[in-house]
C-alpha positions, 0 to 999 in steps of 0.5 A, a space after each residue: 549299593 543302592 543310593 539313599 535317593 533311589 531307596 526313598 524313591 522306590 519306597 515312596 512309589 510302593 506305599 500302596 498295597 500288595 495282593 496275589 496276582 492273576 495275569 489275564 488279557 483284556 481285548 482292546 481291538 480286533 480286525 487288524 491284519 498281521 499286527 507286528 509292532 505296537 508303539 506310542 508317540 508320547 500321547 494316549 494313542 497306540 500305533 499298530 504296525 501291520 506287516 503288509 505295510 500299513 500303520 493304524 491308530 487306536 485312539 484314546 477311547 480304544 477305537 481303531 481308526 478307519 483311516 490308516 496313519 501310513 500306507 506304504 504297501 507298494 514299498 513293502 515286499 509281501 512274500 515270506 513270513 518274516 518280511 514286510 513292514 516290521 518296526 516303528 519308533 517315534 522321535 523323542 521330539 516327535 511332538 515338535 518335529 513330527 518325525 517317526 522311523 520305520 524298518 521294512 523289507 523292500 520289494 528287492 528283499 532288503 532292509 530299509 530304515 526310513 524317516 517319515 513325517 506326520 502331516 503338519 495339518 492333521 496329526 492322525 495321518 503321515 505324509 506318504 511322500 516324506 520318506 527319507 532313507 536313513 540306511 539300507 542293507 542287503 538281506 541274503 535270505 528271506 528269514 531272520 531280518 530282525 526288524 525292531 527299532 527304538 530310541 534309547 534314553 540317550 536319544 540315539 536310534 537302535 536297530 535290530 538285525 538278524 543274521 541274514 537267514 537260512 539256518 545256522 548262519 552259514 556265512 558267519 555274518 553274526 560274528 563278522 563285524 564288517 557285516 551289519 547282520 546279526 547286530 544291534 546298530 546305534 545311530 545318531 539320526 539328528 546329525 547327518 554327515 555329507 554322505 549319510 543321513 546319520 552319524 556315528 555316536 562318539 561312544 559307539 564301541 567300534 568307532 576306532 576299529 577299521 575292521 568293524 562297521 562303526 554303526 555296530 553297538 552289539 553283535 553275535 545275535 541270531 534273530 533279535 525279533 524284538 527288544 525294548 528299553 526299561 523306561 525306569 533305568 534304561 536297561 536294554 532287553 533283547 529276546 533272540 530267537 534260537 536255532 533249534 534248541 534254546 530261546 534267549 533273553 539278554 539284558 544289558 544294564 546301562 553300566 556295561 552297554 558301551 563295551 560292544 557285547 558279543 552274544 555268541 551266535 553262531 558259536 553258542 546257542 544259549 549257553 551251549 556250543 553250536 558251532 565253535 569253529 574259529 570262535 574266540 574263547 568262551 570268556 569273551 561272550 555275553 550269555 543270556 540272563 535267562 531263556 527256555 528250551 524248546 522241550 522240557 519247559 512245559 509246552 513245546 516251544 519254538 520262537 520267542 517274542 520279546 516284550 517289556 519290563 512292566 513299569 505301569 501303575 495300574 497293576 502294582 503287583 506286576 511291577 518290575 516283571 519282564 514279559 515275553 511270549 512263545 509264538 508256538 506254545 502260545 504261552 506268555 511268560 514273565 521273569 520276576 527278579 528275586 533281589 535276595 538271591 539275585 536270580 530271575 524266576 521264570 513262569 509261563 501262563 497258557 493263553 491262545 494266540 500267536 503272540 507277535 509283539 508287545 508294546 507300551 502305552 505312554 503310561 507304561 501299561 503293556 499290550 500284546 498282539 495276536 498275529 493270526 487273529 489280528 487282535 490287540 490285548 492289554 495285560 491285566 491283573 484280575 485280583 484288583 478290587 473295585 477301588 483298585 479298578 477305579 484308580 487303574 482307569 486314571 492316565 497321565 500324559 505326556 510323560 515326560 512333560 515340560 510345562 504341563 501334563 494332563 490327568 484323564 480321570 475317565 469314568 472317575 470324573 464325578 467320583 466323590 472318593 477322590 480326596 487328594 491330588 499331590 506332587 511329591 519330590 523323590 524325597 517324599 516332600 510335597 511340592 504341589 497340591 492340585 485342586 480338582 476342576 471337575 473336568 474329565 481331562 484336567 490340565 496341570 501346570 508344572 512351570 514352577 517345578 524344576 526339571 527332575 523326577 517327581 511322584 504324582 499321587 491321586 488318593 481315594 478315601 480308603 487310603 489307596 492311591 494311583 501313583 505315577 512317576 512324573 518326569 519334568 524336563 
């Protein structure tokens, strides 16, 4: 049963409008080399990971900066389609400590998770000599490295690892809890131990199990190339690349996340048995909420790229959709939840691109990278009217915030259509009115507001509004 507070919040957030939707892609930048990860650092920049070992910045204006944020090409192996620099995650307190974490395959062919630090005098570049290795582990083959990483709302670092490669998980590493391969790992990187640059969270599921690595959060995965957290409720979405038949989409809600879920590989591929020799009973496995066959679901497919559930504000018709893509068919897919029937409905739309990664900006807008063409696109809804487009340009950051945040009005700065700017609590009570200063980027002080979730509304004269969830620490 939904709480009254949750209902009021949801209802208030969507008092805007609804049209039919038409998913399209807007080119943001090009001239990248094999982009495989897109992340933000709590501000209005996008950080693009290139597989060869370079991280670049797209600034607030959408321009690709010439100087790399980080270049570790000499540390990264450059052979093999699934190896290289693969993942990036910024520490929740990045604005204070400058820490970020990367996942790469080193010149020996093994996985390394390392922390780097941003240059204290220049936030546009990192210190290449600041590497501190958090954890590393062997990769027996060149493929199925996983490679993604992200911080959950609990502040812990989550890491995806593939089953080690080859085909069919020949050494059964994914089901072996003494191996870190074929897993989601969960580490506390803020509290090191005497022997490691991390510690094990007290509620990790196998912390008392002498027959398991304590870093393991979940297991039974083949190649979780990309995963994400829903910024609204903390749900984890894991897209697991299949063997030869089926691509998986796994969803982990916050209420069952701590049970050490087993996603079934190599015993099962999707819902179907693959190799059940020595496997536990079927009831012990967690099966995907959805996915698709390589043949029979439209265009022939081969490899899923997981994405995000849309929680932005520019395209309200897309709210709550989970986006993913297939590398071979070049389709972008989406799941839409049907609350009445408690089912997810899946659709695909054909585009042209080798979709290697999705990413969110600080406001929850979603982007996708084309590996072959070296391009970054933004997911858009072309059914918006001119007034909707006017509102869609407005961005709010940082969010979450502490003492103040910024509203970037962009080309709307001199618009006389903007009639009211207000902050409401989740019960719909107005707690702050904001006067326009005429600045393109206006700073709003929030010191007088208590910690919690609020709604920022920016209205235009015809009653439509740009609505933003605002989290204050």
